[in-house]
N, C-alpha and C positions, 0 to 999 in steps of 0.2 A: 427429802431424798435420803436414802440409806447408803452410806459409804462403807466399803470394806477395804482392807489393806492386803495387798499381795506381799506375803512374807518372803517371797523368793527374791524380791528386788528392793524392798523396804526393810528397815531395821537390820540391814546386813552388817552393821557394826556389832551385832550380837550373835551368839551361837544360834543355830536354827531352832533348837528346842526352847529358847527363851523369847523368840519373836512373838508368838501369839499372846503371851502374857503382857509384853510391851505394848502390843496393839490395844489390849483391853485397858491397860493403864492410861493410854492416850485417849480413851473414850470411845473406842470402836467396838461394835458388837459382832463384827464378822471379819473373817480373813479368807484369803484364797491363796492357792499355791500352784506353782509349776510342779512337774513330777519331782518329788523330793528325794528320790532314791537314785542310785546308780544301777540301772537295769531293774531286774525283778528282785524285790527285797525279801529278806527272811522275816520270820514272825517278830523277832525282837526289834528290827528296824521299824516295822509297821506299828508295833506297840508304842515305841518312843514317839513317833509322829502323832498317833491318835491321842496319847496321854498329854502331849504338850498343848493340844487344842482343847481337850476336855477339861484339863486342870485350869486353863485360862478362862473358861466359861464363855468362850466365843463360838459362833457358828462357823462351820466350814462351808463357805458359800459356793466355791468352785474349786475343782481340782483338775489339773492336766493329767492325761494318761501318758505313758512313756513316749517321749519325743526324741530320744537319741541325744547326742552330744551337741547342744546348741552352740557352744563355743567353737566347735569344729565345723559348723555350718549345717549340721543336720537339722531338719525341721519336721520331724515326725517319722513314724515307722510304718504307717498303715498301708503304704503303696508297695511295700517290698516283700516279695514272697519269702525271702530268706530271713526276714525279721518278724514274720507272722506269729510264730510261737511266742517270741518275746512280747510282741504287741498284745496278743490275746491274754497271756498270763498277766500282763500289767493291767489290762481291763478288768480281769477277775479280781486282782488285788484292789483296784479302785472301787469295785462294787462292794467288796468286803469292808473297806474303810467307810463307804457311804452307809452301810448298814449300822455301823457303830456311831457315826457322827451326824447322819441325816443329810449329808451333802446330796444336792439334786442337780448340779450343773457340772458338766465334764467337757473339758476342751480337748478335742482330738485334732492334732496337726497331721495333715495327710502325708507329708514327706515331699521332698524335692522331686522334680520331674525326671531327672536323669536316673536311669536304672529302675524307675518305678513302673508299675503296671496298673492301668485303670481298672481292670477286672479285679485284681487283688485288692485295690483300694475300696472298690464298691462292696466286695465281700466283707472286708474288715470293718467298714463303717456300719454295715448291716449288723454284724456281730456286736459291735459296741452299742448300737441303738437298741438291740434286743436285750443285752446283758446288763447295761447300766440302768439304775433305778431313777431315771430322771431325763434330763435333756442333754443331748450331744450337741456341743457347740462347734461351729466351723469358723475359724478366724483368718481373715485376710492379714497378711504381714507385709511390711515394707523392708527394704534393705536385703531382700533375698530373691534375686531375679529368677532363680531356678524353681522357686516355690509356685504352686499352681493357683493360689488364691490371692489376688492382689486387690480386688474391689469387692464390694458387697455382692454385686451380681454374680461373681465367680462362685462365692460360697453358696448362694441360693440355687444356682444351677446345679451344683454338685449335690446339694440336699435333695433337689427334685429328682436327680438321677438315681439316688439311693431309694427314695420313695418311702422312707419311714417317717411317721408323723411326729416323732420326738427329736428331730434335728432342726437346729435354729442357727441364726447368725449371731456371732459374737462381734458386737460393734465396738471396736477399739478405735477411737477417733484419732489417736496418734498415727496408727498405721494407715487408716483410710485417708486421713488428711494429707499425710506425706505422699501417698500414692495418687492424690488428685481427685479422690471421690468427692461428690457433692455432700457436704456434711448436713446441710439443711434438708436434703432429700431423705436422709436417714430418719428424719422426724415425721415423715408422712405416714398416714395410717397403713398403707400396704407394707412398708418396711418395718414399722414398729410392731406390726402383728407377727412378724417373723423374727423378731429380735429376742434372743434368750438372755442376753447379758450385755452390759456396757462396761467398758474400761476407758480410762483417760490418762493422758500425759500430753504435754505441750510439745510443739515442734517449731524449730529444730532443737535437738538436744535430748529429747525424751525426759525432761525434768518436770517439776510440778507446774500446774496451771499458773499462768501469769509470767512464765519465763520465756515464752515463745510467741508465735503469731497466730495460733489457731483460734483464739477467742474461746477457750474452753469454758470459762465460767458463764459467759453469755449463752453458749450452746447448752449448757446444763440447765440454765433457767428456762430455755425454750423446751428442753426435754421434760422438765418438771411440769410445765404448763400443759403438756399433752396428757398428763395423768399417769405417766410411767410409774409403775409400782415396784419395779425390780431393784436390784442392787446396782451400785456404780462402784466398780473396782478401781482402786488407786494403783496403777501399774506403771510407776515412773521411777527413775533414778533421781533421788533428791539432790538438789544442787548444793546443799549443806548437810546438816544433820537431819535425820528422819523427822524428829519431833518439830524442828524449826520449819520443815517443809509443809506442815499442816496449816500454816497461817492464813492461807487463802480460803480455807473452808468456813462456810457460814455456821455450820454445826456438824455433828456427827450422825 
């Protein structure tokens, strides 16, 4: 299994530009990130982000496109006509980052239902699927009742509605398990065939595996037995220091 570190939620004791190097020092070959900018960045901001990853010698596995203010309850921009310019400019920036770093996975949060438009969402997802050089990921989330994707089936139905062949499910077992999805069903061939990326955290608490009741390590063993060849993103809030939270890992 190949594990990468989400540097937006791990190593937060360090400045953002130091986190990729810290991941490399801890033995990881890959990192992923939420949208690391406030809005659409300038060239210098992009350069700092790209340099921090390139200098660390790690792969950028996955990158979110602009998703708004998560702390304020926003969960994406793609469904809102008034945010379309910001969304598409951000997609273009993500595509440029991908050209420099080779990233091929892009998480696109649709946005909450209130105030959103399905037609706008479909148009913007189609734009992202055409513009981004890889796979667009759709992620079900927990703790956000106004968000439209709660289960794996919701994400797959939206992907079918867009109709692009490079849109896939982001299987985050913390969110799906919290929402009551059948985690073992996610390991069946029909769902694995449509899985673009996997992320893990335990529940409740969203801490490292072994701190909750989801049985994450056993689930990962079953995932490995399927022959899954992708990355597994560590997207949890460590219960102590980041480095100490890696004790559950059998290897990197």
